[in-house]
C-alpha positions in Angstrom: 0.0 0.0 0.0 1.6 3.3 -1.1 0.6 6.9 -1.1 1.6 9.2 -4.1 1.0 12.9 -4.3 1.1 14.5 -7.8 1.8 18.2 -8.3 2.3 20.2 -11.5 5.5 21.7 -12.8 3.6 25.0 -12.7 3.2 24.8 -9.0 5.0 28.1 -8.3 3.5 30.1 -11.2 2.1 32.8 -8.9 5.3 33.3 -6.8 6.7 36.8 -6.9 10.3 35.8 -6.3 12.6 32.9 -5.8 12.3 33.1 -2.0 8.5 32.8 -2.0 8.7 30.0 -4.6 11.1 28.1 -2.4 9.1 28.5 0.7 5.9 27.3 -1.1 7.7 24.2 -2.2 8.9 23.6 1.3 5.3 23.5 2.6 4.4 21.1 -0.2 7.2 18.7 0.9 6.1 19.2 4.6 2.5 18.1 3.8 3.7 15.1 1.8 6.0 14.1 4.7 3.5 14.7 7.5 0.9 12.4 5.9 3.5 9.7 5.0 3.5 10.0 1.3 5.9 7.6 -0.4 6.2 9.6 -3.6 5.9 13.2 -4.5 5.6 13.3 -8.3 6.1 16.5 -10.4 4.1 16.1 -13.6 4.5 18.5 -16.6 2.3 21.5 -17.1 4.3 23.4 -19.7 1.4 25.7 -20.6 1.1 26.8 -17.0 4.8 27.5 -16.3 5.7 31.2 -16.2 9.4 30.6 -17.3 10.9 31.8 -14.0 10.4 28.8 -11.9 9.8 25.9 -14.3 9.7 22.1 -13.6 13.4 21.9 -13.3 13.4 24.5 -10.5 10.4 22.7 -8.8 12.1 19.3 -9.0 15.4 20.5 -7.7 14.1 22.3 -4.7 11.8 19.4 -3.7 14.6 16.9 -4.1 16.8 19.1 -1.9 14.1 19.4 0.7 13.7 15.6 0.8 17.5 15.1 1.2 18.5 14.5 4.8 20.2 17.6 6.1 23.5 15.8 6.9 23.8 14.9 3.2 22.8 18.1 1.5 26.2 19.8 1.1 27.8 16.7 -0.2 24.9 15.9 -2.6 24.0 19.3 -3.9 26.9 21.8 -3.3 26.1 25.3 -4.6 23.3 25.7 -7.1 21.4 28.8 -8.3 18.0 27.1 -7.7 18.9 26.6 -4.1 19.7 30.3 -3.3 17.0 30.5 -0.7 17.1 26.9 0.5 17.5 28.3 4.0 13.8 29.2 4.2 12.8 25.5 3.7 11.1 24.2 6.8 12.8 21.0 8.2 10.9 17.8 7.3 12.1 15.8 10.3 10.8 12.6 8.6 10.5 9.8 11.1 11.8 7.4 8.3 15.1 9.3 8.3 15.5 10.2 12.0 13.5 7.3 13.5 11.0 8.0 16.2 13.7 6.8 18.5 16.7 8.2 16.6 19.2 6.8 19.1 17.4 3.5 19.3 18.2 0.3 17.4 17.0 -0.5 14.0 16.5 3.0 12.6 17.0 3.4 8.8 19.0 6.3 7.4 20.1 7.5 4.1 23.9 7.5 3.5 26.2 8.4 0.6 29.2 6.3 -0.4 32.3 8.4 -0.1 34.9 5.7 -0.8 34.9 2.2 -2.3 37.7 0.2 -0.7 39.1 -3.3 -1.0 37.7 -6.5 0.3 34.1 -5.5 -0.2 34.1 -2.5 2.2 33.0 1.1 1.7 33.0 4.3 3.6 29.6 5.9 4.1 28.5 9.3 5.3 25.2 8.7 7.1 25.2 11.6 9.6 27.6 10.3 12.1 30.5 12.3 13.3 32.7 10.7 10.6 32.0 8.4 7.6 31.9 4.8 8.8 33.3 1.7 7.2 30.8 -1.0 6.3 30.7 -4.3 4.6 28.8 -4.5 1.3 26.2 -7.3 1.4 26.6 -10.2 -1.1 25.1 -9.4 -4.6 24.9 -5.7 -3.7 27.1 -3.4 -5.9 27.7 0.2 -4.9 29.7 3.0 -6.4 31.2 6.2 -5.0 28.6 8.9 -4.7 25.7 6.5 -4.6 23.0 6.9 -2.0 22.4 3.8 0.2 20.3 2.7 3.1 22.0 2.2 6.4 20.5 0.4 9.4 21.9 1.8 12.7 21.7 -0.7 15.5 23.9 1.3 17.9 25.4 4.7 18.0 27.8 4.2 20.9 29.6 2.2 19.9 28.7 2.5 16.3 27.1 -0.6 14.8 25.5 -0.4 11.4 25.1 -2.3 8.2 24.1 -1.6 4.6 20.6 -2.8 3.6 19.6 -3.7 0.1 16.2 -2.0 0.4 14.7 1.3 -1.0 16.0 4.5 0.5 14.0 5.7 3.5 12.1 9.0 3.2 10.1 10.8 0.7 11.0 10.1 -3.0 10.7 12.9 -5.5 10.0 11.8 -9.1 9.2 13.4 -12.5 6.8 11.7 -14.8 3.7 12.5 -16.8 0.3 12.3 -15.2 -0.9 9.3 -17.2 2.1 7.2 -16.2 1.7 8.1 -12.5 -1.9 7.1 -12.6 -1.2 3.9 -14.5 1.2 2.4 -11.8 0.2 -1.0 -10.5 0.3 0.4 -6.9 -1.6 3.6 -7.7 -4.5 2.5 -5.5 -7.5 4.9 -5.5 -6.8 7.6 -8.1 -8.2 10.9 -6.8 -8.3 14.3 -8.6 -8.5 17.1 -6.0 -10.7 19.8 -7.5 -13.3 22.3 -6.4 -15.5 20.9 -9.2 -15.4 17.4 -7.8 -17.9 15.6 -5.5 -18.0 17.1 -2.1 -16.2 15.1 0.6 -18.9 14.1 3.1 -18.9 12.0 6.2 -20.7 9.2 4.3 -18.4 9.3 1.3 -15.3 9.4 3.5 -16.5 6.4 5.5 -16.7 4.2 2.4 -13.6 5.7 0.8 -11.4 5.3 3.8 -11.6 1.5 3.8 -10.5 1.3 0.2 -7.6 3.8 0.7 -6.4 1.9 3.8 -6.4 -1.4 1.8 -5.1 -0.2 -1.6 -3.4 3.1 -1.0 -4.0 6.2 -3.1 -2.7 8.6 -5.7 -3.9 12.2 -5.3 -3.3 14.8 -8.0 -3.5 18.5 -7.4 -3.6 21.5 -9.8 -1.7 24.8 -9.8 -2.7 28.3 -8.6 -5.5 29.7 -10.8 -5.0 26.6 -13.0 -6.8 23.6 -11.6 -6.8 20.1 -13.0 -9.6 20.6 -15.5 -7.6 23.4 -17.1 -4.4 21.4 -17.1 -6.2 18.4 -18.7 -8.2 20.4 -21.1 -11.5 19.3 -19.5 -14.5 21.7 -19.1 -15.2 22.2 -15.4 -18.9 21.7 -16.2 -18.2 18.3 -17.7 -16.6 17.2 -14.4 -19.7 18.2 -12.4 -22.1 16.7 -15.0 -20.3 13.4 -14.8 -20.5 13.3 -11.0 -24.2 14.2 -11.0 -25.0 11.5 -13.6 -23.1 8.8 -11.8 -24.3 9.3 -8.3 -22.5 7.4 -5.5 -21.2 4.0 -6.3 -21.3 1.1 -3.8 -17.7 1.7 -2.8 -17.9 5.5 -2.7 -16.0 6.0 -5.9 -17.7 7.6 -8.9 -16.9 7.4 -12.6 -15.4 10.7 -13.9 -14.9 12.9 -16.9 -11.4 11.7 -17.2 -10.7 7.9 -17.4 -7.4 8.3 -15.5 -9.1 9.0 -12.2 -11.5 7.0 -10.1 -12.9 10.1 -8.4 -12.9 13.9 -8.6 -13.1 15.1 -5.0 -13.7 18.5 -3.5 -12.2 18.4 0.1 -13.0 22.1 0.8 -16.7 22.2 -0.2 -17.5 25.5 1.5 -14.3 27.4 1.0 -14.2 30.9 2.4 -11.4 32.1 0.2 -11.8 32.6 -3.6 -8.6 30.5 -4.0 -7.2 27.6 -2.1 -3.4 27.4 -2.6 -1.9 24.1 -3.7 0.0 23.7 -0.4 -3.2 24.4 1.5 -5.1 21.9 -0.6 -2.6 19.2 0.2 -3.2 19.6 4.0 -7.0 19.9 3.5 -7.1 16.8 1.3 -4.5 14.4 2.8 -5.7 14.9 6.4 -9.2 13.4 6.0 -8.0 10.8 3.5 -5.5 9.6 6.1 -8.2 8.7 8.6 -8.9 5.1 9.2 -12.2 3.2 9.6 
């Protein structure tokens, strides 16, 4: 069961400057982390990009934000896109620090700083110094590669490499159709003010399926929602929902075949515009509830 959050490359289109754009992306990464998303996917919206902060900028800042602080200098160095990286709020992801960061068994990201003889490597994983570790059989690593390290003791240091996916939030770039077509996409939800209103009854039936299958939730950009990005008339989304009514499992057919449900999670919004980072919190919070 996985959780994927999809945001457009035009996410920062209304930002007045690089500092504001960076801060906005930091809150997007925070929302994805708080609600334990496995993937934060940037999908292309070329028509909505303003040119100042395009998909490359969005992807770089999000990847930096998702990188553990102790690896950032070594991984990223100095880059123009990261001029205001200091305004990014810390993620403090439990998958990186561990709820008991000094306890046994916590997983951390590391980066290979040196490949030595006899199947040993030196890895920077946030300790005082890089540590020397054995490479597990059938696991090949190269200098500069990120790896997963399981820390069983910090004093004295006891750790080992694990041949498992890196802990923490993964940032990806792919098109919307490919993200929705993944085998582990789960319930595919389009967050839109034109979708079906999220009610207690709808959430009750939807929560069970999300808990079982996971979910993929897509968001639009400021002043450019998903209907505009997909070239779908907003009225067509509403008409499809009205014609369908509620299904037995709380998921309705939609105007776009890529989604299982168009969902309005702020049905009585008091502001003319709900920003994307605000929509993430408003949407992921109720969808994270259990039966």
